[in-house]
C-alpha positions in Angstrom: 25.4 31.3 -20.1 25.8 29.4 -16.8 22.7 27.2 -16.0 20.6 28.2 -13.1 21.3 26.3 -9.9 17.7 25.0 -9.9 18.2 23.5 -13.4 21.4 21.8 -12.5 20.0 20.5 -9.2 17.1 18.9 -11.0 19.3 17.4 -13.6 21.5 15.8 -10.9 18.5 14.6 -9.0 17.1 13.0 -12.2 20.5 11.2 -12.7 20.5 10.1 -9.1 17.0 8.6 -9.4 17.9 6.8 -12.6 21.2 5.5 -11.4 20.0 1.8 -11.5 19.6 2.0 -15.3 22.7 4.0 -16.2 25.5 1.9 -17.7 28.6 2.3 -15.6 26.5 3.2 -12.5 28.1 5.2 -9.7 31.5 5.2 -11.4 30.0 7.3 -14.1 27.6 9.4 -12.0 29.7 10.3 -9.0 32.3 12.4 -10.9 29.4 14.4 -12.4 27.8 15.0 -9.0 31.1 16.2 -7.5 31.9 18.5 -10.4 28.5 20.1 -10.9 27.3 20.4 -7.3 28.3 24.0 -6.4 27.2 25.4 -3.0 24.0 27.0 -4.6 23.2 23.7 -6.3 23.5 21.8 -3.0 21.2 24.4 -1.4 18.6 23.8 -4.1 18.9 20.0 -3.6 17.9 20.4 0.1 14.5 21.7 -1.0 13.8 18.9 -3.5 12.2 15.5 -2.8 15.1 13.0 -2.0 17.5 15.9 -2.7 18.9 15.8 0.9 20.0 12.3 0.3 21.8 13.2 -2.8 23.4 16.2 -1.1 24.7 13.9 1.7 26.0 11.5 -0.8 27.9 14.3 -2.6 29.4 15.4 0.8 30.5 11.8 1.5 32.2 11.7 -1.9 34.0 14.9 -1.4 35.2 14.0 2.1 36.5 10.6 0.9 34.1 8.7 3.2 32.4 7.1 0.1 34.6 5.8 -2.8 33.9 7.3 -6.2 32.6 4.0 -7.5 29.9 3.4 -4.9 27.2 4.8 -2.5 26.2 4.1 1.0 23.4 1.6 1.2 21.1 4.0 3.2 21.5 6.7 0.6 20.4 4.6 -2.4 17.4 6.1 -4.3 14.1 4.3 -3.6 15.8 2.4 -0.9 17.6 0.4 -3.5 14.4 -1.4 -4.4 13.9 -0.1 -8.0 16.4 -2.4 -9.7 15.4 -5.4 -7.5 11.8 -5.1 -8.5 12.8 -5.4 -12.1 15.2 -8.3 -11.6 12.8 -10.3 -9.4 9.9 -10.1 -11.8 9.5 -13.6 -13.4 9.2 -13.2 -17.2 8.1 -16.2 -19.2 10.5 -17.2 -22.0 7.8 -16.5 -24.6 7.4 -13.0 -23.4 11.2 -12.5 -23.4 11.3 -13.6 -27.1 8.5 -11.3 -28.0 10.2 -8.4 -26.3 13.6 -9.0 -27.9 12.0 -9.4 -31.3 10.1 -6.1 -30.9 13.2 -4.3 -29.7 15.2 -5.6 -32.7 12.5 -4.4 -35.1 11.9 -1.0 -33.4 11.4 2.1 -35.6 12.0 5.4 -33.8 8.6 6.9 -34.3 5.2 7.0 -32.6 4.1 3.8 -34.2 7.2 1.9 -33.2 6.9 3.2 -29.7 3.3 2.2 -29.5 4.2 -1.4 -30.5 6.6 -1.6 -27.7 4.3 -0.1 -25.1 1.4 -2.5 -26.1 3.5 -5.6 -25.4 2.1 -7.6 -22.4 5.5 -7.9 -20.8 6.1 -4.1 -21.1 2.8 -3.4 -19.5 3.6 -5.7 -16.6 6.4 -3.2 -15.5 3.8 -0.4 -15.0 4.5 3.3 -15.2 8.3 2.9 -14.8 8.6 0.5 -17.7 11.2 2.4 -19.6 13.7 2.1 -16.7 12.7 -1.3 -15.3 12.8 -3.0 -18.7 16.3 -1.7 -19.1 17.3 -3.0 -15.7 15.9 -6.4 -16.6 17.7 -6.4 -20.0 21.0 -5.5 -18.3 20.6 -8.7 -16.2 19.6 -11.1 -19.0 20.2 -9.6 -22.4 22.9 -6.8 -22.0 23.6 -6.9 -25.7 20.1 -5.3 -26.2 20.9 -2.2 -24.1 22.2 -0.2 -27.0 19.0 -0.7 -29.0 16.9 0.0 -25.8 18.7 3.3 -25.5 17.1 4.3 -28.8 13.7 3.4 -27.5 14.4 5.3 -24.3 15.4 8.4 -26.3 12.3 8.1 -28.6 10.0 7.8 -25.6 11.5 10.8 -23.8 11.5 12.9 -27.0 7.8 12.4 -27.6 7.1 12.8 -23.9 8.8 16.2 -23.9 7.2 17.2 -27.2 3.7 16.5 -25.9 4.4 18.2 -22.6 5.7 21.3 -24.3 2.7 21.4 -26.6 0.4 21.2 -23.6 2.3 23.9 -21.7 2.0 26.3 -24.7 -1.7 25.9 -24.7 -2.0 27.1 -21.0 -1.9 30.6 -19.6 1.4 31.7 -18.0 1.7 31.3 -14.3 4.6 31.1 -11.8 4.1 27.4 -11.1 4.3 26.4 -14.8 7.3 28.6 -15.3 9.1 27.0 -12.4 8.4 23.5 -13.8 9.7 24.4 -17.2 12.9 25.8 -15.6 13.4 22.6 -13.7 12.9 20.5 -16.8 14.7 22.8 -19.3 17.7 20.4 -19.6 15.3 17.7 -20.9 13.6 20.0 -23.4 17.0 21.2 -24.7 18.1 17.6 -25.1 15.0 16.2 -26.9 13.1 19.0 -28.7 15.9 19.7 -31.3 15.3 16.1 -32.4 12.1 17.3 -34.1 14.0 19.6 -36.4 12.9 23.2 -37.0 9.5 22.6 -35.3 11.3 21.4 -32.2 13.8 24.2 -32.1 10.9 26.7 -32.5 9.0 25.1 -29.7 12.1 25.2 -27.5 12.5 28.9 -28.2 8.9 29.5 -27.2 9.5 27.7 -23.9 12.6 29.9 -23.2 10.6 33.0 -23.9 7.8 31.6 -21.8 10.0 31.4 -18.7 11.7 34.7 -19.3 8.4 36.7 -19.5 8.4 37.5 -15.7 6.1 40.2 -14.7 8.0 42.8 -12.7 6.4 45.2 -10.2 7.2 48.8 -11.4 9.5 50.7 -9.1 7.4 53.4 -7.5 10.3 55.1 -5.9 8.7 54.8 -2.5 
């Protein structure tokens, strides 16, 4: 079944916002943008925060104005400051050693994730730690990026698991349903990692967003 335009638009926007931490950068992302941005997806992007910037970037790619391995400076997400904030942060060598050791010993479970999140250096990156640490690693310890990808995956898996559990404890409303639709790609990616329980929870979410109350046709 073809994904809804709103789901694809949100997925592309998420990739755009995370461009600074994706290995391969614009060379990897731009072909995805061009291939998946149908007219209805572009229309959806216009209604999303920073979506107009991504839509302009895609138009530039298709017209040939922007090469497929780059982006115009004024269309960079976050004004191009996200990666710079990570690379400009001065990290003491002791903290680097502690971080590298913790990454090397990471176990993909909640305890392992907590040990990473409790590190002083990780806390120094704030709410965007998962992305900013990766940007910093890419600059100083690129050989650790593969292991960090496992931490990233574990973090997002538990994040989506907890969010799904919270959603299922709420009453159904249109706002919640719309948010699930926008994030469905993420749920479909991560919930199956929890086995049968995750797949069952994913099916509940799908049923949740499909249970739209329709007004009966009165024939008037």
